[in-house]
N, C-alpha and C positions, 0 to 999 in steps of 0.2 A: 655441447656440454653446458649444464646450468651456471649461471655466473654466481659468485659467492653471495651476492645479496639475495639472489632468487633462491639459492639453496638454503639460506639460512631463514627466509621467510616461511618456506615449505616445512622445514625442520620445526620451527616453533608452533606450527598447527598440528604437526604429527606427533611431537614429542614433548612440548613445553607443558608447564602445569595448566590444567583445563580453566579453572576459574579465572586466574590472572590473564591468561591468552585471550579469552573471550571477553573480558572486560577491556582489554587493550584494543581488540578489534571493534569492540562495540562502542567505546567512547567517542570516536570521530563521528559515527553514524547517529549516535543519540544527539550529539550537538547539532547536526545538520537537521535531525528531525524536530528538535526543539526549535531551531530558528524558522523551519517552514511552517510549523504549527503556530508560532508567534505571528509570523506574516500572514496566515490564514485568519487567525482571529483579529489582526489589524484590519484585514480586508473586511470582516464582518462590521468592525466598528465604523468603518469608512461607509460601508453600504447602508447601516444603520442610519446614518446622517440624511440618508436619501428617503426615509421613511419606511412604515411597515410593509408597504406593498413591496418595495424593492427587497427588502430582507425575505418575505414569503417567496418572491420570485427566485432569489438566490438559492433559498432552501429546496426548491423544485429541480434546480439544475445541479446542486451540490452532490447528490448520490451519483450522478452520471460523469462529473468530474472526478470524483474520487474512484470510480469504476476504472477509468481510463489511467489514473494514478496508480492505483493498486495492481491493474492488469500489467502495465507497462513495467512497474518497479519491482513488485512482489510475485506476479503470475508469472508472465512470460520471462520477467526479469530474473526470477528464482531459477527457472529452467536454464537460463544462460549462465549464471553464476554456477549452477550444480554442474553443468556439462564442463564448463572450463576448470572447475576444481578438480572433478574427478579425472579429467585429463592430466592435469599436473600431477596429482597424488599418483596416478599410474604411470608416470613417467613419460607420457605421450605430449610433449610440447609443441610439436608440429601441428598436431592435432588441435591444441589449445588456441593457436594462432589462427588457423583455419575457422574455427568455432566463432572468433570474433567477427571475421567477415559476414559469416552467414547469420549471426546477430543484427549486424545492420540491415540486411536485406529483409529479414523477418520484420524489424522495427518499421521499415518504409512501408511494407505492405499492410501492416496493422494500422499505422497512422492514417493511411489513405481510406481504409474501410472505416475508421471512427469518424473522420471528416465527413464522408458521405451519409452514413447512418444518421449523424446528429444533424446534419443540414436538412435533410429530406424527412427524417422521422421524428424530430424534437418536437414540432408544433403539436402533433396528435399525441405524443407520450405526455406532454406537460398539461394538456387538457384533460387526459386520462388520469393525471394525478391530481387534478382538482384546480388547476390554473385557469384563470380568466380574467378579462378586463386588463387592468394596469399591472396585476400580477404576472400575467401571461407575458404582456409586453416587456416587463421587466426580466423574464426568464429568457425570452428569445434574444434580447439585446445581449445578454450575457452569453449565453449558449453558442450564438452564432460567431462570436468572437473568439471564444476561447477553442473551440473546436475547429476553426479555421487552421489553428496552429497544431493541430493533434500530432502531425508527422515529427515536429520538433520536440515534443514531450516524449513521444516514444523513442526517438533517436537519443536524448539526453540520458534518459533511464537505461536504455539499453547499453550505451558505451559504459555508463556508471558500473553496471553489473558485470560487464567483462572484467573490469578492474578489481571488483570486490571478488571475483571468482579467484583471482590470483592472490588474494589476501590484502590487496592495495586498498584500504579503505580511506586513506588520507586526502587522495588528490579528489575524488567524488565528494568527500564532506566539504573540503575547502571550496569548490566550484559551488556547490549547492548552498552553503552557507552564506557566502557573499552574495549569491544571486538573490537569496531571500531577502538579505537586507536592502539590496538595491530595488527590489519588487516594492517592498514596503514604502520606500522614499518616491517611487515613480508613480504607483498607484493613485494618489490623491491628486498629483498634478494632472493626470489623465482623466480623473473623475471629475475634478472641480474646475480645472482650467488654471493656467498661470501664465501671464503675460500674452504671447501670441499663441499660446497653446489653448484651443478651445475646450469647453467642458464636454466629455463624452458621457458622462453619467456612470451608469453600472457597467457600460461597456468599455470603460476606461480601466476598470479594475481587471477584466479579462485580458485587456491589451497588456497591460503590465505583466500578466503571468505569460504571454506569448512571447514578449521580448525577452523575459528571463530564459525561457526554454531555449530560444534560438542562441543567446550568448553562451549559455552553458554548454550547449551542443558543441559549438565551435572550439571552445577551449579543451574538452574531452576528446574531441576528434583530433585536434593538434597533438595532445599528450600522447594518444595511442599510436598515432602515425609516426611520431618520432621516437617510440619505443619506450615510453614511461611505464615503469613497473615490469612485469616479468614476460610480457608478449609485446609484439608489435603488430599493427593493423596494417595489411597491405592488400593489394588487388592482385598478388601473385598466387593465389590459391584458386583452384577450381571450385565451382559450386557443386556440391556432392550430396547425394540423398541421405547417406549416413549421418552427415553432419547436422543436417537439418533435423532428422529423426532423433539424433541425441538431444538436441534442445527442446524439440516439441513434445516428446514423449513425457517429459516433466512439465514443460511450459504450457501444454494444452490442458493438461489437468489443473495446473494453476490458474490459467485464464478461466476455466469452468468454475473452479472454486471462487474466484473473485466475482464472477458473474452473479452467482446464487447468493453470495454474501451481500453484495450491493442491491440485488433483487429483494432480498429481505428488508433492507433499509428503505428501498422504493415502496414496496407493498406498505409498509408501516407507515410511510408518508402519505399515502394515498388514504388510509384509514382515518389519520389524523386531520386529513384535509376536509373531511366530512364536517368537522366542527369549526370551519372557518380560518381566515386568514390570520387572526392572532394566534390561535392554537398552532398553526402551521409554522409560523415564524419562531414561536417558542420551542417548539420541538426541533425545528432546523438549527437553533443554537445549541439544543442539548444534543443533537446528533453530531454536530461537529466535535463536541467534547468526546463522545463515544468514538468517533473516527480518530480521535487523539491516541487511542489505545493501540491503534494499527502501526502508525509510525513508531511509536515506543517498541512494539513487538518487532517491527522491521529492522530498527537499529541494532537490536540483537540477532534478529532472524537472519540478516544478511551476513552477520559474522557465523552463525550456526550453518547456513547453507555452505559457506567455505570450509569450515571447520569439520562438520560431519561428512561433507561431500569428499574432502582430501582423505579423511580417514576411512571412509566406506571404500573409496577408490585404492587405498593401501592395504585393504583387508583388516583394519582395526576396528571391527564393528563394537566391541565391548566400549571402547574409548569414545567412539561415536554416540553411543547410548548416554553415557556418562556426562558429555558434553552438551546434549540435548537437554538434559534435566536441569544441569546448572544454569544454563541460560533461561529456561522455562521459569524457574524459580524467582531468578532474578527479576523478569518480567512481570511475574504474578505479584510480586512485591510493590513494585512500582505503580502498575495499574490499580491494583487494589487500594492503595492509599489515595490515589487520585479519586476514585471513585466514592471513598468516604467522604474526602474533603469536599467533593461536588454535592453531596447529599447534605452535608452539614451547613454549607455556605453558599446554596444555590442562587438566592435572591441577589446576594452582594455580586455575584459573578455576571449573573444575567443583567443586572443594572447597568454593567458597563457599556452594554450594546444596545439598549432599548428602554423607553420610558412607557411602553404599552404595558399596562397593569395585566391586561389579560394575556399577553404573551409571557409575561414574567410569571405568572401563575402557572401557565402550561408547562413552562420549562423547569420551573421548581419541581412540579409534580412528577416530570420525567426524571429528574435527578434523584428525588427521594426514593423512587421506584426502582430504577435500574442502575444507579450509581453503586449500591452495594454489591452488585455481581460483576463488577468491571474486572475483578481479579480472574475470574473463572473464563472471562472472555480473552484476557492476556494469556492464559495458559493454552487455550485453544489456538491462538494466533502463533505463538512461540513455536509449539509442536507442529504446526502447518508448514513453518519455514524449516523446522529440522527435517522434516518429512521430505522435503525438496531436495535436501543433501543426499538423502538415501536414494532418490529416484524413484520412490514408491508413493504414489499420490492418490490412490483410489479410496483409501479410508478417509483422508481429510476432505475429500470432494463428497463423500457421503455424509460427513459430519455437517458441512455446510448445507447440503440438500435437506438434511433433517430440520436444521434451523428454518430455513426457507418455508418449508412444508408446514411446520409448526406455526409460524407467524401468519401464513396466508390462511389455513384452516381456523386455527383459534381466533385470529383476528377477525375472520368473516363472520364466525359464529358470534364473537363479542359484540359485534356493531350491527349486524343485521338481523340476528335472532334473539340475542338477549338483550340489546339495546343498552349496553353499559356505556359510561362515560369514558374520559380520557385516562382515568386511573385503571380501568379494565384493558385498554390498549396497551399502555405502558407495562402492566404486569406479564402480558403476553410477551412483548420484548424482551422482559427481564428473563422470563422462563426459557426462551428460545436462546439466549446467551449461555445459560446455565447447561442445556442440552448440548450446544456446540462446544463448550469447553469439557465437559465429561466425555464425550465421544471422541475428540481428538486425543485426550489423555489415555483411554483405554489400551490402545495398542503398544504405546510406549511404557505403560507399566508392564504389561506382558513381556516386552523385549526386555526390561530392567531385570526380571526374575528368570527369564529363559536362558539358560546357558547355550542352548543350541543356535539362538540368533547371535551369540557373542563369537561362535566360532568363524573363522576366516573362511570366505566362500571359495570355491574352487577356482583357480586362475584361469583367466580367458586368454585367449591367444592376443598378444599385443598387436595393435593397428596403429601404425604412425606414419602412413604414407599420406600425406596432406596435400600434395601438389598434383 
C-alpha cells in the first residue's frame, strides 16, 4: 500500500490544478538549472583568463560535454523518469522500484561507452571541427579529463531522474545546486593553483566537474538506498528485459534526438571554424547561451515528463495535453525574453568573457541573428520532454533530424557554394531552430483539438511482478 506522502504526491500530479502544480514541480529544477548555468558561465570566465586559444578549445569540446549532459539527463534520463512515472501512475510500485535498478545498469554502460569514445576518437573529431595547434591542445586537455569521469555524470543524472519520475524534484535540485556552487569555488583553485595545489590550467576546470559528479552521485545513491521519496533502490530485483525495454523504448529515442541536436551545433561549429579562432571563440560563447535554453526547458520538462507520464499511465490523456501546453508556454516566454535581451545587449554580455574584439563581433552577430528565435527553440524543447511522458518519441526525433539536415545542407551551400560570411551561417542556424520548434509543435496542436486523442486508452493487463 502506498504511504500517505506517496499517495498525496501522486494525487497532486493526477488531480491538482495544472499550472500551479507544474510551477511547483519546476521551481526546484529551475533553481538548479540556473545554478548550473551560472557555473558554466563562471567556468567560461575562468577559461577566458587563459586566453583566446583556451576559449576556442573549450568551444570545440563543449558540444560533446553538452551531448553527454543532455543525453544522460534529458535523453535516457527522460526515458527513466517516464518509465517510473507511468509505473506509479498505473499503480505498479514494485515495477517502479525495479526500474530504478535497471536505470543504474544503463548508466554504467553508457558512461563507459562515452569514456572510450572520447578518449580514442576525440583528437580526430576536434581536428575535423577545425582545431589545431594550441587550440587542439587545450581541447584535448579539457576533454580527456572530463570524459574520464563520464560514468559519474551518467550515474548522477540517472539517479536524479529516478527521483524526478516519482515527483520528487527537491532532493536532486538541492544536490545539484549545492554541487554547482562547490564547482564554481573549486575550479579556479584547480586551474590557477593555490598553496600546495599546482595549476592544472584548463584541465582543472574539467577536474572540478568530475569531482562534482562524484560527490553528487554518492549523495543521491545514499538517498535512494535509504528509501528517500516514493521508491527504494535495492539489489533484490532481477534484471529483466521488459524493464530495460520500458526505459529504452523512450530513452533511445531521446538519445537519438540528443545526438542529432548536438550534431547540429557541432556541424555549425565546424562551419564557423573556417573563419578562424576568434570567430570560433565568439560563436562558442554564443552557443553556450543557446544551450541555456535547454536547462530552462529541462526544468519544466522534467516536471512535464512526470506529470504527463503519470496522467497518461492513469488514462487521463486530455489532462496530459493541457499540462504539456501550460509548461510549453511558460518555457517559450522565458526563452523568448532571454533571446531578445541577448540580441539587445550582446556586446555587454560578451565583454564579460573576452577582450578579443573579433570574438566579440562574431558573438554579437550570432545573438542579433539567432537570439530573436530562442522562443521557438524553447517551444520545441518543452514539447520534446512532454513527448517523453507519453512514451511516443518518433516525431520529436524527426524534428531534430530536420534541424540537423537543414544546418548541414544549407550551411554547406552557404560556405562552399555561395561563399557567405558569418551572417549567412548564423541565419542558417536561426532558420533551423524555427523548423525545430514548428515541427515539434504540430502534433501537439493536433492533439489539442482532436477529441479522439483525449479518450482514455484500452486498459492493458497490469504487470507488477518485479522480483
